[in-house]
C-alpha positions in Angstrom: 92.7 70.9 81.1 90.2 74.0 81.8 90.4 76.6 84.2 87.5 77.1 86.6 87.9 81.1 86.4 88.3 81.1 82.2 85.3 82.3 79.8 83.3 84.2 82.7 80.3 85.9 81.4 79.7 89.8 81.0 78.7 91.4 84.3 75.1 92.1 84.1 74.0 89.0 82.3 71.8 86.0 83.2 73.1 83.4 85.6 75.1 80.8 83.8 75.1 77.2 84.0 78.0 75.6 82.4 78.3 71.4 82.4 81.5 70.3 83.2 81.1 66.7 83.7 78.5 64.1 83.0 77.9 60.9 83.9 74.6 58.2 84.8 74.0 59.5 88.0 76.6 62.4 88.3 76.7 65.9 87.0 79.2 68.9 87.7 78.6 72.3 86.8 79.8 75.8 87.3 77.4 78.5 88.2 78.0 81.7 87.7 75.4 84.6 89.6 75.2 88.2 88.7 73.1 88.8 91.7 70.4 86.6 91.0 68.0 85.2 94.1 64.8 82.7 93.6 61.4 84.1 92.7 59.4 84.8 95.4 57.6 81.9 97.0 59.7 79.2 94.8 61.5 76.2 96.3 64.2 74.0 94.4 63.0 70.3 94.9 65.4 68.3 93.4 65.5 64.5 92.7 69.4 63.9 92.9 71.5 65.2 96.1 73.2 68.6 95.3 76.9 69.2 96.8 77.7 73.0 96.3 81.1 74.3 96.9 81.3 78.6 96.8 84.4 79.4 94.9 84.3 82.9 94.9 81.6 85.8 96.2 78.6 85.4 98.6 75.5 83.8 98.8 72.3 83.7 100.9 70.6 80.1 101.0 67.3 79.5 102.9 65.8 76.1 103.6 62.3 75.2 104.1 63.0 73.0 107.3 65.4 76.1 109.0 64.1 79.3 110.4 67.4 81.2 109.4 68.6 81.4 106.1 72.8 80.4 106.0 75.2 83.0 104.7 77.8 80.9 102.9 81.3 82.9 101.8 84.1 81.7 99.4 85.3 78.5 100.3 81.9 77.3 102.2 80.5 74.0 100.9 77.5 72.1 101.7 75.7 69.0 101.1 72.0 69.2 100.2 69.7 66.4 100.2 67.6 65.3 97.6 63.8 66.7 97.7 65.5 69.0 100.7 63.3 72.3 99.8 65.7 75.7 99.5 65.9 78.7 97.8 68.7 81.4 96.6 67.9 84.3 98.6 70.5 86.3 97.4 74.1 86.2 95.6 76.7 89.0 95.4 77.6 90.0 91.6 80.1 87.3 90.2 79.2 84.6 92.6 80.9 81.2 91.3 79.6 77.8 92.5 80.5 74.4 91.7 77.9 72.1 91.9 77.9 68.7 91.9 74.8 66.7 91.6 74.2 63.3 92.7 72.3 60.0 93.1 72.6 58.7 97.0 73.5 55.2 96.7 72.3 53.1 99.9 75.4 50.9 101.2 74.9 47.5 100.9 
């Protein structure tokens, strides 16, 4: 058993991604952001869907298909469809995310 808040990187270091679980079609990561933002003009366009939960801090996400960015605070979560273009506009120092990447399967 692990604690999601253990072994955090030192302040001011690069954003850190820790894989917690990986199975075919599923990956769970803890992401620790320390004030990062996506580079200008960069958009994530991921093959897998992503469910994110902001455990600590604040973040601002922008979506190409929305006119205004979304502000997330601790406890906020959202599901991002595969190939939905988005970017991180800003994060607070020590924003901690739980990110679940998964393949969406259609019901049969």
